[in-house]
C-alpha positions in Angstrom: 38.3 1.2 3.2 36.1 -1.4 1.7 32.4 -0.4 1.3 29.5 -2.7 2.1 28.4 -5.0 -0.8 24.9 -6.5 -1.4 26.7 -9.5 -2.7 28.1 -10.3 0.7 24.9 -9.7 2.7 23.2 -12.4 4.5 20.1 -10.6 5.2 18.8 -7.3 3.9 16.0 -4.9 4.8 14.7 -2.7 1.9 12.5 0.3 2.7 10.5 1.7 -0.1 8.5 5.0 0.1 5.0 5.9 -1.1 6.4 7.9 -4.0 8.1 4.9 -5.4 5.1 2.5 -5.0 2.2 4.6 -6.0 1.4 6.6 -9.0 -0.5 9.7 -7.6 -2.0 10.6 -10.9 -3.8 7.2 -11.1 -3.8 6.5 -7.4 -2.6 2.9 -8.4 0.6 0.9 -7.8 3.4 1.4 -10.2 3.4 -2.1 -11.5 6.2 -1.8 -14.0 8.5 -0.4 -11.2 7.4 -3.0 -8.6 8.0 -5.7 -11.3 11.7 -4.6 -11.7 12.0 -4.4 -7.9 10.6 -8.1 -7.6 13.3 -9.2 -10.1 16.0 -7.7 -8.1 14.6 -9.3 -4.8 14.4 -12.7 -6.8 18.1 -12.4 -7.8 19.1 -11.8 -4.1 17.1 -14.8 -2.9 18.7 -17.0 -5.5 22.0 -16.3 -4.0 20.6 -17.2 -0.5 20.1 -13.7 0.7 17.2 -13.1 3.0 15.1 -10.1 1.9 12.6 -8.2 4.1 10.7 -5.4 2.6 9.2 -2.4 4.4 6.7 -0.9 2.1 4.8 2.3 2.3 1.9 3.3 0.1 -1.1 1.8 1.8 -2.7 5.3 2.7 -1.7 6.9 -0.8 -3.4 4.0 -2.5 -6.8 4.6 -0.7 -7.0 8.4 -0.5 -8.8 9.1 -3.8 -11.3 6.3 -3.5 -12.2 7.6 0.1 -12.2 11.1 -1.2 -9.3 12.0 1.2 -7.4 14.3 -1.2 -6.3 16.9 1.2 -2.6 16.9 2.2 -3.0 16.7 5.9 -5.0 13.8 7.3 -6.4 13.3 10.8 -5.2 10.1 12.5 -8.5 8.5 12.3 -8.6 9.3 8.5 -5.0 7.8 8.1 -6.2 4.7 9.9 -9.3 4.3 7.7 -7.3 4.8 4.4 -4.5 2.4 5.8 -7.4 -0.3 6.4 -8.4 0.0 2.6 -5.1 0.5 1.0 -3.3 -2.2 2.7 -5.3 -4.7 0.8 -4.3 -3.2 -2.5 -0.7 -2.9 -1.5 -0.4 -6.5 -0.4 -2.1 -7.6 -3.7 0.5 -5.6 -5.7 3.5 -7.1 -3.9 1.9 -10.5 -4.0 1.3 -10.3 -7.8 4.9 -9.3 -8.7 6.6 -11.6 -6.4 4.6 -14.5 -7.6 6.0 -14.0 -11.1 9.3 -15.3 -9.6 7.8 -18.0 -7.5 8.3 -16.1 -4.4 5.5 -15.8 -1.7 4.8 -12.4 -0.2 3.8 -12.3 3.5 2.3 -9.3 5.1 3.3 -8.2 8.5 2.0 -5.0 10.3 4.0 -3.7 13.3 3.6 -0.9 15.7 6.2 0.9 17.8 5.3 -1.2 20.9 6.0 -4.3 18.9 9.6 -3.3 18.7 10.0 -2.1 22.3 8.1 -4.6 24.4 10.4 -7.7 24.9 7.6 -10.3 24.5 6.1 -8.7 21.3 9.7 -8.2 20.0 10.4 -11.9 20.3 7.2 -12.8 18.7 7.7 -10.5 15.8 11.4 -11.5 15.4 10.4 -15.4 15.6 7.7 -14.8 12.8 10.1 -13.0 10.5 12.7 -15.5 11.0 10.3 -18.3 10.2 9.0 -16.6 7.2 12.6 -16.1 5.7 13.4 -19.6 6.5 10.4 -20.7 4.5 11.6 -18.7 1.5 8.9 -16.0 1.9 9.4 -12.2 1.3 8.0 -10.3 4.4 6.3 -7.0 3.4 6.0 -4.9 6.5 4.2 -1.7 7.1 3.2 0.2 10.3 0.0 -0.9 11.6 -1.8 2.4 11.1 -5.3 1.0 11.5 -4.8 0.5 15.2 -1.8 2.7 16.2 -2.5 5.8 18.3 -0.7 9.1 18.1 1.4 8.1 21.1 2.6 4.7 19.8 3.3 5.5 16.2 6.6 5.5 14.3 5.2 8.1 12.1 7.4 7.1 9.4 8.7 3.9 7.7 12.4 4.9 7.9 12.5 4.4 11.6 10.3 1.3 11.4 12.7 -0.2 8.8 15.7 0.5 11.1 14.0 -1.1 14.0 13.2 -4.2 11.8 16.8 -4.4 10.7 17.9 -4.2 14.3 15.3 -7.0 15.3 16.4 -9.4 12.6 20.1 -8.7 12.8 20.2 -7.6 9.2 23.7 -7.0 7.6 22.3 -4.1 5.4 19.5 -1.6 5.5 18.8 0.1 2.1 16.5 3.1 2.1 15.3 3.8 -1.5 14.7 7.3 -1.9 14.1 10.4 -4.3 17.7 11.3 -3.7 21.0 9.4 -4.2 22.2 10.0 -0.7 23.2 12.5 2.0 24.5 15.9 0.9 26.1 18.7 2.9 23.0 20.7 2.2 19.7 20.7 0.1 21.0 20.3 -3.6 17.7 21.7 -4.9 18.4 25.0 -3.0 22.3 25.0 -2.6 24.2 24.4 -5.7 27.4 24.0 -3.7 26.0 21.0 -1.7 28.3 18.1 -1.9 27.3 14.4 -2.0 28.8 12.4 0.8 29.5 8.9 -0.2 30.4 7.4 3.0 29.6 8.3 6.6 31.9 6.4 9.0 30.1 7.5 12.2 27.1 9.5 13.2 27.9 12.9 14.6 26.2 16.2 15.4 27.5 17.6 12.2 25.9 14.8 10.2 22.6 15.2 12.1 22.5 18.7 11.3 22.4 17.9 7.5 18.8 16.4 7.9 17.0 19.5 7.3 13.1 19.6 7.5 10.7 17.0 6.1 9.3 17.9 2.5 5.8 18.8 2.1 3.1 16.6 0.5 2.4 12.9 1.2 5.8 12.0 2.4 6.2 11.7 6.2 9.9 11.2 6.0 12.6 13.3 4.5 16.3 13.3 5.2 15.9 13.9 9.0 14.0 10.6 9.6 16.7 8.7 7.5 19.4 10.1 9.7 17.5 8.9 12.7 17.2 5.5 11.0 21.0 5.4 10.4 21.7 5.9 14.1 19.4 3.0 14.9 20.7 0.7 12.3 24.3 1.4 12.6 24.2 1.4 16.5 23.1 -2.1 16.0 25.8 -3.2 13.6 24.0 -2.9 10.5 25.2 -1.0 7.5 22.7 1.4 5.9 22.5 3.0 2.3 20.4 6.0 1.1 20.0 5.1 -2.7 18.0 6.5 -5.6 14.7 4.5 -6.1 13.5 6.2 -9.2 15.2 3.6 -11.5 13.9 0.4 -13.0 16.1 -1.9 -11.0 17.3 0.0 -7.9 18.9 -2.9 -6.0 20.7 -4.0 -9.2 22.0 -0.5 -9.8 23.1 -0.1 -6.2 25.1 -3.4 -6.5 26.7 -2.1 -9.7 28.0 0.9 -8.1 25.2 3.6 -8.5 25.8 6.6 -6.4 24.6 6.4 -2.7 25.6 7.2 0.8 26.7 4.2 3.0 26.6 4.6 6.7 29.1 2.2 8.3 28.0 -0.1 11.0 29.3 0.5 14.6 31.8 -2.4 15.2 30.5 -2.7 18.8 26.8 -2.7 17.6 26.2 -6.3 17.6 27.5 -6.8 21.1 25.6 -3.9 22.6 22.4 -6.0 22.8 24.4 -8.9 24.4 25.7 -6.4 27.1 22.1 -5.3 27.6 21.1 -8.9 28.1 24.0 -9.6 30.4 24.1 -6.7 32.6 21.0 -4.5 32.2 18.1 -6.9 32.8 17.3 -8.2 36.3 16.8 -11.9 36.1 13.2 -13.1 36.8 14.3 -16.7 37.2 17.0 -19.3 37.5 17.6 -22.3 35.0 20.0 -25.2 36.2 21.6 -27.1 33.4 23.6 -30.5 33.4 27.2 -30.7 32.3 26.4 -31.5 28.7 24.4 -28.4 28.1 27.0 -26.3 30.0 29.6 -27.5 27.7 27.3 -26.8 24.7 26.8 -23.2 25.9 30.5 -22.5 26.0 30.7 -23.5 22.4 28.0 -21.0 21.3 25.2 -23.4 21.2 21.5 -22.6 22.2 20.0 -23.9 25.3 17.6 -26.9 24.8 15.0 -28.2 27.2 16.8 -31.5 27.2 19.8 -30.1 28.9 17.9 -28.3 31.8 17.4 -30.1 35.1 15.4 -27.4 37.1 13.7 -24.1 36.6 13.1 -21.6 39.5 11.0 -18.4 39.9 8.0 -17.0 38.1 8.8 -15.7 34.7 7.1 -14.9 31.3 8.3 -15.3 27.7 10.8 -12.7 27.1 12.1 -12.3 30.6 15.6 -12.7 31.5 16.9 -15.7 33.2 20.2 -16.7 35.0 21.7 -20.0 33.8 23.7 -21.9 36.3 25.8 -25.1 35.9 25.3 -28.2 37.9 27.6 -26.9 40.6 25.8 -23.7 40.9 28.1 -21.6 39.0 26.5 -18.8 37.0 27.2 -19.6 33.3 25.0 -17.2 31.4 22.0 -14.9 31.1 19.3 -15.1 28.4 15.8 -14.3 27.4 13.5 -17.2 27.7 11.4 -18.4 24.9 8.8 -19.9 27.4 7.0 -18.9 30.5 8.0 -20.6 33.9 4.8 -22.7 33.7 5.7 -24.1 30.3 9.4 -24.4 31.1 8.7 -26.7 34.0 6.7 -28.9 31.7 9.3 -29.3 29.0 12.7 -29.3 30.8 14.5 -32.6 30.6 12.6 -33.5 27.4 13.7 -33.6 23.6 12.6 -30.5 21.5 10.5 -32.9 19.5 8.3 -33.7 22.4 7.3 -30.0 23.1 4.2 -30.1 21.0 2.9 -33.1 22.9 3.7 -31.7 26.3 2.2 -28.3 25.6 -0.4 -28.8 23.0 1.3 -26.4 20.6 4.4 -26.3 18.8 7.0 -23.6 20.1 10.6 -23.0 19.6 13.1 -25.9 19.8 15.3 -23.8 22.2 14.5 -22.7 25.7 16.9 -20.0 25.1 18.1 -19.2 21.7 21.8 -18.4 21.3 21.1 -15.0 19.8 19.3 -14.2 23.3 22.0 -15.6 25.4 25.3 -14.2 26.8 28.0 -16.0 28.8 29.1 -14.3 32.0 
């Protein structure tokens, strides 16, 4: 059984906890560690690998300056600390990445951004554009506006949702432990390290234990929840030790970790959801050329569409029919019905002139389209 390799990944999401980013004694970023991390990221980018960072640390960076030193913070105190600390966190990442001529881009997400179809598409389009421009997105939960009911509460699950959103090949959770054990190795001397988890089971779930005390809101339990999300989406996940100078380089060179192998059906699950679970809100009719292009795995461009029926919004499911009325596919629209009517039959280069703003070249991107 061959294990995943960072060298083979097209897109990687790396989650980094507060304990790695922030020196609690100084309430300041661990700049030396961040510089090593930036060097690892630069090496991956030089090979053409997209890297997205999910970084904790904003609240921890602001606690002392706001005199919020108690371990348990109220939600409004977390929101205030996040608003202050997010600036320092972004500055730290921008500084270390700039040393390698890389541009950091800050993105704040909430749980709703990953569950609402329209906001999901917006976030994914932004991330895809940023990585295409060579930027390194640095993501955190938008604690300053999220309420208790719409919070992830930890960045492990946020990172897994991001990995699912961008169809990452691998999700790396950098931690204070080198992977999953059969028990808590600090309490149980007989606990065994598990190098590979082939599938998520109730037995694996039971190894999660309770979250640790202190600033961390995660622990092994949330990492296993993240593993279910990521592997279910066809993304491999690793829990690896972060307290080393070059954690990604160490992982690539064989440092101990736990790899959670992806569900081989994971990538097709979303396609099944689009194809069968969503009620179409409208109908798109395409010409013969566009119909042939769809069968070859291409996206649907406005130029190949002859008509649009129904009232729909961006992110809604559409039924795609051929010139003879045969149902060819279903997909998620990148435009509302009002916008679609204005751009169908036109080249993608004309969209900006027709709408007054530059949208996607595709009416339905191939990642959001399934043949039926």
